[in-house]
C-alpha positions in Angstrom: -0.1 -0.1 -0.1 1.3 3.3 -1.1 -0.9 5.7 1.1 -2.5 7.0 -2.2 -5.9 7.2 -3.2 -8.3 9.4 -5.3 -11.8 9.8 -4.2 -13.9 9.9 -7.6 -17.3 11.1 -7.9 -19.0 10.3 -11.5 -22.1 12.3 -12.8 -24.2 9.4 -12.5 -23.6 9.4 -8.4 -21.3 6.6 -8.7 -18.4 7.3 -6.2 -15.4 5.0 -5.7 -11.9 5.1 -4.3 -8.9 4.4 -6.6 -5.7 3.2 -5.2 -2.6 3.6 -7.4 -0.2 0.6 -6.8 3.3 0.7 -8.3 2.2 -0.9 -11.7 -0.3 2.0 -12.3 2.3 4.6 -11.4 4.6 2.8 -14.0 1.9 3.1 -16.5 1.4 6.7 -16.0 4.9 7.3 -16.2 4.8 5.3 -19.7 1.7 7.1 -21.0 2.5 10.6 -20.4 6.5 10.1 -20.9 7.3 11.5 -17.2 10.6 11.2 -16.0 9.2 10.3 -12.4 5.6 9.5 -11.4 6.4 10.4 -7.7 7.7 14.0 -8.7 4.6 14.5 -10.7 2.6 13.4 -7.7 3.8 16.5 -6.0 2.9 18.7 -8.9 0.1 16.9 -10.8 -1.9 17.9 -13.5 -5.7 17.4 -13.6 -5.3 15.1 -16.6 -2.7 13.2 -15.2 -5.0 12.6 -12.1 -8.1 11.7 -14.2 -6.0 9.2 -16.3 -4.5 7.6 -13.1 -8.1 7.2 -11.6 -9.4 5.7 -14.6 -6.3 3.3 -15.1 -6.7 2.4 -11.3 -10.3 1.7 -12.1 -9.5 -0.6 -15.3 -6.6 -2.5 -13.1 -9.4 -3.3 -10.2 -11.1 -5.1 -12.9 -14.3 -2.9 -13.5 -15.2 -2.7 -17.4 -14.8 1.2 -17.9 -15.6 3.2 -21.2 -12.3 4.4 -23.2 -10.8 7.0 -21.4 -12.1 10.1 -23.5 -15.5 8.9 -22.9 -15.2 8.2 -19.2 -13.6 11.5 -18.5 -16.6 13.4 -19.9 -18.5 11.9 -16.9 -16.2 13.2 -14.2 -17.9 15.3 -11.5 -15.2 15.5 -8.9 -11.8 14.0 -7.6 -9.9 14.3 -4.4 -6.5 13.3 -4.3 -5.4 11.7 -0.9 -2.0 11.2 0.4 -0.8 9.9 3.6 1.6 12.2 5.1 4.7 10.3 5.8 6.1 12.3 8.4 2.8 12.0 10.5 3.0 10.1 13.8 0.9 6.7 14.1 -2.1 7.5 16.0 
């Protein structure tokens, strides 16, 4: 577990949690020709975040439309990252 998640809300009311894995982050780097997905997460473009949420959804086994069609149904996204410096509760 990387401590990363994206809360996604679609225009049909569906809401889900996308949790990036090392594999989906590697695909993000390759798809957008990024030097580092980790650095991209610190200064993420909205397109990258949406694509990553879509890729996570596909990777989870859910059948989704092609990205362009899927992205038109996005209502909202919230990127969540655990603070690595936070002390355990």
